[in-house]
C-alpha atoms as one frame of an Amber mdcrd trajectory, in Angstrom:
protein
 -85.505  -9.453 -66.391 -86.798  -8.051 -63.245 -89.103 -10.394 -61.591 -91.509
  -7.478 -60.616 -92.670  -7.173 -64.123 -91.135 -10.558 -65.883 -92.586  -9.909
 -69.432 -90.968  -6.439 -69.607 -87.781  -7.734 -71.134 -89.410 -10.604 -73.361
 -89.348  -9.208 -76.869 -88.300 -10.507 -79.812 -88.526  -8.744 -82.875 -90.231
 -10.041 -85.966 -89.961  -7.423 -88.713 -92.043  -6.302 -91.502 -91.243  -3.641
 -94.012 -90.325  -2.950 -97.864 -86.875  -3.017 -99.261 -85.563   0.447 -98.751
 -81.715   2.134-100.218 -79.931   2.533 -97.075 -78.451   5.790 -98.402 -81.962
   7.393 -98.623 -83.484   6.206 -94.755 -82.900   7.135 -91.286 -81.612   4.800
 -88.618 -83.971   4.693 -85.836 -82.697   3.505 -82.087 -84.604   2.937 -79.718
 -85.022   2.309 -75.701 -88.205   0.943 -74.221 -88.540   0.844 -70.472 -91.780
   0.043 -67.991 -92.235   1.288 -64.465 -94.797   1.214 -61.844 -95.669   4.620
 -60.908 -96.129   3.756 -57.109 -92.778   3.087 -56.801 -91.627   6.580 -56.752
 -93.013   9.617 -54.372 -91.616  12.138 -56.821 -91.334  12.166 -60.477 -90.393
  15.126 -61.833 -90.508  15.052 -66.312 -89.305  18.552 -67.990 -92.277  19.478
 -70.406 -95.154  18.219 -68.477 -97.970  20.834 -68.287-100.592  20.794 -65.603
-101.042  18.171 -62.934-102.802  15.285 -65.264-100.593  12.142 -64.699-102.275
  11.029 -67.318-101.104  12.330 -70.345 -98.042  12.053 -72.847 -94.967  13.751
 -72.284 -92.278  14.970 -74.671 -88.495  15.546 -73.377 -86.137  17.202 -75.674
 -82.818  17.846 -74.900 -80.859  18.782 -73.100 -83.178  17.695 -70.318 -82.783
  15.637 -66.975 -85.667  13.783 -65.930 -85.753  12.572 -62.211 -87.395   9.813
 -60.454 -86.513  10.191 -56.606 -83.277  10.156 -56.565 -82.692   8.633 -59.917
 -82.429  10.426 -63.027 -82.372  10.156 -66.366 -80.194  13.008 -68.471 -80.679
  13.584 -72.067 -77.405  15.003 -73.306 -77.953  15.467 -77.154 -76.356  12.148
 -79.120 -75.844  10.329 -75.827 -78.462   9.523 -72.942 -77.372   8.277 -69.245
 -78.860   7.249 -65.918 -77.527   7.989 -62.780 -76.614   4.430 -62.584 -74.526
   4.560 -65.883 -75.888   2.582 -69.353 -78.163   0.831 -67.666 -81.475   1.761
 -66.260 -82.273   1.736 -62.196 -83.502  -1.548 -60.999 -87.131  -0.355 -60.661
 -87.220   0.047 -64.469 -87.843  -2.924 -66.820 -85.786  -2.511 -70.181 -87.464
  -3.846 -73.226 -85.248  -4.635 -76.198 -85.359  -3.248 -79.574 -82.880  -3.805
 -82.709 -81.613  -0.195 -84.552 -83.751  -0.305 -87.808 -83.602   2.170 -90.974
 -86.929   3.402 -92.552 -87.508   5.374 -95.210 -89.805   8.339 -95.359 -93.207
   7.406 -96.110 -92.781   3.600 -95.624 -93.806   2.269 -92.078 -92.113  -0.621
 -90.880 -94.074  -2.706 -87.929 -92.172  -4.777 -85.118 -94.103  -7.211 -83.839
 -93.742  -9.604 -81.037 -95.875 -12.308 -78.636 -95.410 -14.605 -75.784 -96.698
 -17.663 -74.554 -97.308 -17.825 -71.198 -98.127 -20.450 -68.707 -99.862 -20.276
 -65.461-101.486 -22.756 -62.792-105.194 -22.571 -62.558-106.932 -24.717 -59.526
-108.878 -27.495 -61.106-112.899 -28.801 -60.228-110.874 -31.277 -57.827-109.074
 -28.937 -56.237-105.393 -29.796 -57.741-103.142 -27.117 -59.356-103.184 -27.464
 -63.025-100.658 -25.689 -65.485-102.373 -23.882 -68.157-101.088 -21.910 -71.120
-102.062 -18.818 -72.672-100.627 -19.331 -76.984 -98.711 -16.279 -78.119-100.585
 -16.034 -80.512-104.232 -15.226 -78.301-105.477 -11.455 -77.606-104.112 -12.501
 -73.763-100.608 -12.939 -74.437 -98.269 -10.690 -73.803 -97.291  -9.004 -76.931
 -95.590  -5.323 -78.595 -96.291  -3.611 -81.899 -94.539  -0.781 -82.603 -95.403
   0.842 -85.971 -92.755   3.653 -86.998 -93.346   6.259 -89.814 -91.106   9.708
 -90.814 -92.901  11.869 -92.546 -90.958  14.191 -94.819 -88.170  16.288 -93.629
 -89.087  19.998 -91.973 -88.000  22.814 -94.077 -85.623  23.212 -90.835 -84.413
  20.287 -90.639 -86.197  18.577 -88.376 -87.356  15.032 -88.803 -91.308  14.367
 -88.260 -92.003  10.871 -86.581 -95.393   8.658 -86.228 -95.271   5.997 -83.657
 -98.463   3.600 -83.231 -97.962   1.129 -80.368-100.212  -2.019 -78.622 -98.095
  -3.013 -75.705-100.002  -5.485 -73.340 -97.139  -6.644 -70.571 -97.731  -8.929
 -67.794 -98.205  -6.211 -64.504 -99.021  -8.929 -61.785-100.651 -12.132 -61.189
-104.673 -13.397 -60.677-104.486 -14.848 -56.932-104.965 -18.442 -56.261-106.703
 -19.211 -52.895-104.755 -20.942 -50.829-101.810 -20.248 -52.648 -98.909 -17.165
 -51.677 -96.895 -17.544 -54.922 -97.795 -15.175 -57.651 -98.542 -18.016 -60.054
-101.531 -17.350 -61.249-103.492 -16.170 -64.813-101.137 -13.187 -65.831-102.775
  -9.624 -65.593-101.591  -7.378 -68.249-100.951  -3.683 -68.565-101.833  -2.312
 -71.560-101.040   0.696 -73.570-102.176   1.687 -77.155-101.998   5.180 -79.343
-100.485   6.979 -81.893 -97.525   9.108 -80.887 -95.970  12.215 -83.225 -92.458
  13.757 -82.495 -90.546  16.402 -83.978 -87.023  15.458 -83.691 -83.645  16.567
 -84.544 -80.805  13.836 -86.074 -78.495  12.494 -83.770 -80.093  13.677 -80.687
 -81.994  11.328 -78.124 -85.777  12.487 -76.950 -88.331  10.962 -74.275 -91.711
   9.939 -74.343 -93.438   9.592 -70.855 -96.878   7.928 -71.886 -99.172   6.819
 -68.828-100.899   3.347 -68.746-104.561   3.290 -68.740-106.797   4.090 -65.949
-106.013   1.431 -63.640-103.026   0.201 -64.575-100.165   1.415 -62.498 -97.606
   0.831 -65.250 -96.018   3.904 -67.666 -94.187   3.168 -70.455 -90.864   5.339
 -71.377 -89.482   5.508 -75.098 -86.405   6.356 -75.873 -85.690   7.429 -79.746
 -82.963   8.812 -81.453 -82.797   8.889 -85.617 -79.710   9.566 -87.608 -78.911
   9.330 -91.415 -78.099   5.574 -92.584 -74.893   5.501 -93.327 -73.729   3.336
 -96.562 -75.533   2.291 -99.988 -76.798  -1.424 -99.147 -80.094  -2.302 -99.695
 -81.692  -4.351 -96.431 -84.965  -6.019 -96.135 -84.556  -7.362 -92.533 -82.437
  -5.834 -89.515 -80.255  -8.570 -87.647 -80.830  -8.943 -84.229 -77.695  -7.646
 -81.939 -75.697 -10.472 -79.856 -76.998 -11.252 -76.548 -75.317 -10.327 -73.469
 -74.077 -12.941 -71.002 -77.551 -11.272 -68.779 -79.624 -11.761 -71.609 -78.593
 -15.019 -72.330 -78.835 -16.172 -68.693 -82.632 -14.947 -68.596 -83.756 -16.402
 -72.033 -82.157 -19.873 -71.054 -83.690 -19.743 -67.217 -87.199 -18.313 -68.531
 -87.607 -19.796 -71.681 -90.241 -21.920 -70.895 -92.602 -19.319 -69.526 -91.963
 -17.644 -72.825 -90.655 -19.444 -75.731 -88.985 -18.030 -78.439 -87.334 -20.412
 -80.887 -86.487 -17.261 -82.828 -83.715 -16.384 -80.461 -81.984 -19.903 -80.497
 -79.831 -19.137 -82.942 -78.615 -15.838 -81.508 -78.547 -17.377 -78.032 -75.895
 -20.027 -79.824 -73.650 -17.371 -81.588 -73.479 -15.840 -78.133 -72.857 -18.695
 -76.033 -69.344 -19.940 -76.845 -68.240 -16.379 -75.832 -69.937 -15.595 -72.994
 -67.769 -18.325 -70.579 -71.093 -19.495 -69.176 -70.314 -22.960 -70.792 -67.469
 -23.610 -67.780 -68.926 -26.276 -65.255 -72.257 -25.403 -66.578 -71.666 -27.584
 -69.850 -74.914 -30.108 -69.139 -77.468 -27.245 -68.384 -77.383 -26.544 -71.622
 -77.266 -30.159 -72.891 -80.575 -30.585 -71.625 -82.277 -27.060 -72.339 -81.388
 -27.596 -75.932 -82.519 -31.385 -76.053 -86.172 -29.832 -75.297 -85.874 -26.909
 -77.375 -84.539 -29.032 -80.588 -87.644 -31.803 -79.425 -89.814 -28.945 -79.797
 -88.404 -27.337 -82.903 -86.640 -30.470 -85.127 -87.782 -28.565 -88.503 -85.053
 -26.124 -87.392 -82.382 -28.387 -85.464 -79.804 -28.375 -88.305 -79.890 -25.588
 -88.943 -79.180 -24.763 -85.193 -76.560 -27.699 -85.405 -74.529 -25.639 -88.235
 -74.669 -22.450 -86.304 -73.020 -24.838 -83.301 -69.922 -26.558 -85.362 -69.057
 -22.615 -86.381 -68.318 -22.026 -82.509 -65.802 -23.536 -80.303 -65.135 -27.599
 -79.490 -67.004 -27.153 -76.401 -70.224 -25.910 -77.824 -70.409 -27.776 -80.674
 -69.654 -30.706 -78.120 -73.100 -29.589 -76.315 -75.266 -29.251 -79.441 -74.313
 -32.508 -80.545 -75.168 -34.308 -77.189 -78.500 -32.562 -77.058 -79.230 -33.441
 -80.894 -78.584 -37.147 -79.517 -81.375 -36.361 -76.199 -83.638 -34.341 -78.928
 -86.583 -36.911 -78.835 -89.437 -35.873 -76.813 -88.794 -37.001 -72.932 -85.173
 -38.264 -73.901 -83.497 -36.311 -71.104 -86.618 -37.420 -68.573 -85.760 -41.493
 -68.935 -82.459 -41.087 -68.895 -81.394 -43.756 -66.222 -78.007 -42.257 -64.923
 -77.912 -41.018 -61.456 -75.154 -38.217 -61.673 -74.744 -34.811 -60.710 -74.363
 -33.939 -64.319 -77.917 -35.528 -65.254 -79.308 -33.490 -62.531 -77.966 -30.150
 -64.573 -79.380 -31.858 -68.096 -83.001 -32.095 -65.662 -82.459 -28.306 -64.614
 -81.758 -27.061 -68.372 -84.739 -29.353 -69.596 -86.727 -27.940 -67.471 -85.682
 -24.526 -67.975 -86.922 -24.903 -71.810 -89.978 -26.935 -70.874 -91.667 -26.036
 -67.724 -92.670 -29.776 -67.590 -92.682 -30.367 -63.687 -91.644 -33.969 -64.340
 -88.049 -33.390 -64.380 -88.788 -30.936 -60.929 -90.292 -34.677 -59.321 -87.270
 -36.588 -60.829 -84.836 -34.516 -58.995 -86.954 -34.366 -55.843 -87.138 -38.543
 -55.737 -83.108 -38.193 -55.704 -82.962 -35.910 -52.630 -82.516 -39.125 -49.818
 -79.129 -39.835 -51.828 -77.451 -37.278 -49.908 -77.622 -40.118 -46.567 -75.442
 -42.424 -49.376 -71.551 -42.547 -47.796 -70.469 -42.619 -51.593 -69.179 -39.663
 -52.873 -70.592 -39.782 -55.747 -74.211 -40.813 -54.817 -73.800 -38.337 -51.925
 -73.513 -35.425 -54.426 -76.388 -36.124 -56.662 -78.410 -35.639 -53.182 -76.893
 -32.537 -52.498 -77.039 -30.977 -55.846 -80.458 -32.090 -56.484 -80.981 -30.515
 -52.732 -79.199 -27.521 -53.113 -80.815 -26.826 -56.814 -84.355 -27.130 -55.648
 -83.938 -24.878 -52.366 -82.177 -21.938 -54.683 -84.861 -22.333 -57.364 -87.830
 -22.851 -54.970 -88.520 -19.117 -54.363 -87.687 -17.758 -58.225 -89.352 -20.442
 -60.374 -93.267 -20.285 -59.390 -93.588 -23.911 -60.435 -91.127 -25.538 -58.510
 -92.699 -24.855 -54.603 -96.353 -26.482 -55.803 -94.510 -29.068 -57.761 -92.866
 -30.109 -54.483 -95.983 -30.093 -52.023 -98.023 -32.303 -54.641 -94.934 -34.806
 -54.726 -94.541 -34.650 -50.995 -97.585 -36.209 -50.562 -97.102 -39.568 -51.964
 -93.168 -39.459 -51.687 -91.101 -41.900 -49.141 -90.698 -40.665 -45.588 -87.002
 -39.686 -46.075 -87.716 -37.736 -49.014 -90.659 -35.774 -47.682 -88.778 -34.942
 -44.713 -86.350 -33.294 -47.526 -88.670 -31.732 -49.313 -89.810 -30.136 -45.592
 -86.554 -28.757 -45.672 -86.777 -27.064 -49.237 -89.588 -25.467 -48.680 -89.283
 -24.200 -45.264 -85.756 -23.478 -44.728 -83.445 -20.448 -45.472 -81.087 -21.695
 -48.746 -78.181 -20.201 -47.238 -78.881 -22.721 -43.796 -79.196 -26.178 -46.328
 -76.055 -24.578 -48.084 -74.359 -24.720 -44.726 -75.718 -28.214 -43.674 -74.622
 -29.957 -46.957 -71.039 -28.256 -46.390 -70.848 -29.723 -42.721 -72.236 -33.014
 -44.001 -69.536 -33.260 -46.317 -66.834 -32.300 -43.819 -68.148 -35.054 -41.702
 -67.834 -37.668 -44.087 -64.043 -36.733 -44.885 -63.243 -36.798 -41.472 -64.583
 -39.971 -41.511 -62.720 -41.400 -44.501 -65.580 -42.020 -46.282 -65.284 -38.953
 -48.697 -62.995 -36.833 -49.919 -63.771 -33.503 -49.429 -62.980 -32.689 -53.076
 -65.792 -35.600 -53.736 -67.876 -33.511 -56.563 -67.490 -34.496 -59.974 -66.305
 -32.238 -62.219 -68.234 -31.470 -65.055 -70.967 -30.910 -62.741 -71.941 -27.472
 -61.493 -69.662 -27.084 -58.485 -70.995 -23.987 -57.371 -74.292 -25.466 -57.195
 -75.703 -22.544 -59.164 -78.798 -22.381 -61.114 -79.382 -20.590 -63.914 -76.921
 -20.836 -66.170 -75.012 -17.767 -65.098 -75.481 -16.063 -61.205 -73.718 -15.385
 -59.155 -71.556 -17.925 -57.656 -72.688 -19.575 -54.362 -69.744 -21.601 -53.561
 -70.044 -24.650 -51.250 -65.948 -24.717 -50.660 -65.231 -28.500 -52.600 -63.608
 -27.719 -56.015 -61.785 -31.220 -57.187
């Protein structure tokens, strides 16, 4: 998920529609992107008429749309960005599964997402607020597609009612530089009609309402549905490793328990469990605690995967009572990992305070204690910029922390994470020369590369056991 548009990739889809015979329907594939118009100096859209930037533009293949140096090419049954199948960085994608429609029968896809933000209270402190997923102020996405009768020349007539609200920014909080205030929504609403030929990708570009800088790009392809089985639902495709990473790392900002099953199904083959198993234990423990009625189903799904994942799920079930991870007395690298996983799932700042309280352990000459403090320091530094709750939580905790913890929190908030990483490396080497610690002192099973969330580019510290 792109950080410039936090909710653009949040979409999990709940589908509603009547049963259909696949042989009489059409498969509809869709790709949805949101982009900021001001990110581009020159945009050339085939089919655009006049100079009105608020018009809806329909692009039929073959055609090439240009966004400065980036291009989108529609070539009949295929499309390609200049960056390949994935869009350029300035585009945020909303994932939508393929669906089957019968002419004249509407099919609706709906997603909502709960959102957290921070607000200054009357007492002057920063407090976390929640926008429920069913609130009109929450990010949401609703598409209703309907195929009309087949035209005489074989063309398909597709209607689309859409209503989208995506986070385009955050309200400013006086005295706080991070974008953690109440979400500002960019909204799209309207009725689109498209005439298209089977097996061809078409594009629609829809500007957001006046005052918003965000535009919607919708790619659509229809084809006769294969097979004869009758379907009443559309399966969500398995997550990729990148999607699984985003789902777990930002779950607390938009909880989606309906996607936990697909996440479990994708996890074993993703390779993300290596050296990160305890992060997932903490994550699932919090998710299970919040959804006790679904735990048995998820546990069965885990048992269908590999042994490591099954053990992760079982361990999470043992810690699935509310606050169980937080109440653990153990001080270890693995417990630090579980705290991060539980934080990703809940957004509870108590996990951050627990990690911050362990920072002074970095001065301990005992290898296991040193690495508890080191992993806490590194992980907080790495996440202070990316996770909006980390910095204000540490700023508040610093006022009551012991002197050494205050100094280390100041390092987290003020120093480049790369400098902190190098300092940890230097400290471990000093201790090794003194004979008080092995350079390979970090216990196996923890995040040996000191990386968060579940998968990111490695930032190795150089001490593998």
